[in-house]
C-alpha positions as CSV (number, residue, x, y, z in Angstrom):
1,M,0.0,-0.1,0.1
2,C,1.3,3.5,-0.8
3,E,2.3,5.5,2.1
4,G,-0.4,8.3,3.4
5,L,-3.1,6.8,0.7
6,R,-7.2,6.4,1.3
7,V,-9.4,5.3,-1.0
8,Q,-12.8,6.0,-0.5
9,I,-15.5,4.7,-2.8
10,C,-18.7,6.8,-2.6
11,S,-21.7,7.9,-4.5
12,D,-21.9,11.5,-5.8
13,V,-24.9,13.1,-7.0
14,D,-23.1,14.4,-10.1
15,Y,-22.2,10.7,-11.2
16,D,-24.6,7.8,-12.0
17,N,-21.8,5.1,-10.9
18,L,-19.8,4.7,-7.9
19,I,-16.5,6.9,-7.5
20,A,-13.1,6.6,-6.2
21,E,-11.8,9.4,-4.6
22,I,-8.1,9.2,-3.8
23,Y,-6.3,11.2,-1.0
24,Y,-2.9,11.7,0.2
25,R,-2.2,12.1,4.0
26,G,-5.6,13.8,4.2
27,K,-5.6,16.2,1.1
28,Y,-7.8,15.1,-2.2
29,V,-5.7,14.4,-5.1
30,A,-8.2,13.1,-7.7
31,L,-11.4,10.9,-8.7
32,I,-11.8,8.0,-10.8
33,S,-14.9,8.0,-12.6
34,Q,-16.4,5.0,-14.3
35,E,-19.2,6.6,-16.1
36,N,-18.1,5.6,-19.0
37,G,-17.8,1.8,-17.9
38,P,-15.3,0.4,-16.0
39,D,-13.0,-0.9,-18.9
40,K,-12.7,3.3,-19.8
41,L,-12.3,4.9,-16.2
42,V,-11.4,8.6,-15.9
43,V,-9.2,10.5,-13.7
44,E,-10.4,14.1,-13.0
45,F,-7.9,16.6,-10.8
46,P,-9.4,19.2,-8.9
47,G,-10.1,22.3,-10.9
48,P,-8.7,26.1,-10.0
49,D,-12.1,26.7,-8.0
50,M,-11.2,24.4,-5.3
51,N,-10.3,25.1,-1.5
52,E,-6.4,24.8,-1.6
53,D,-6.3,24.1,1.9
54,V,-8.1,20.6,1.5
55,I,-6.2,19.6,-1.8
56,I,-2.7,18.6,-3.0
57,R,-1.6,19.3,-6.2
58,E,1.7,17.8,-6.4
59,V,2.8,14.2,-5.4
60,D,5.4,11.5,-6.5
61,F,5.1,10.1,-9.5
62,D,5.2,6.5,-8.5
63,W,2.9,7.1,-5.4
64,L,0.3,8.5,-8.0
65,L,0.7,5.3,-10.2
66,N,0.6,2.9,-7.3
67,A,-2.6,5.0,-6.0
68,L,-4.4,5.0,-9.3
69,R,-4.0,1.1,-9.4
70,E,-5.1,0.6,-5.9
71,A,-8.3,2.7,-6.5
72,K,-9.2,1.2,-9.7
73,I,-9.2,-2.3,-7.7
74,K,-11.2,-1.1,-5.1
75,L,-14.0,0.6,-7.4
76,I,-14.1,-2.2,-9.9
77,E,-13.5,-5.6,-7.8
78,G,-15.3,-4.0,-4.6
């Protein structure tokens, strides 16, 4: 598991299907949407209007790759 990683699977009114939110040490990194199907996942990063105190805009490349893999597994396989 990635140090500082938390993956939260949740339902959001903006999405028909479950999403996975990725956090690094309590700060929001991105979400994975499966709106186009589980074989066409999309990663969405925070927009410019997000509160900078609750997000993080830079993480280690390898950490992010591993976090995306773990989030995908939790989202698709439960």
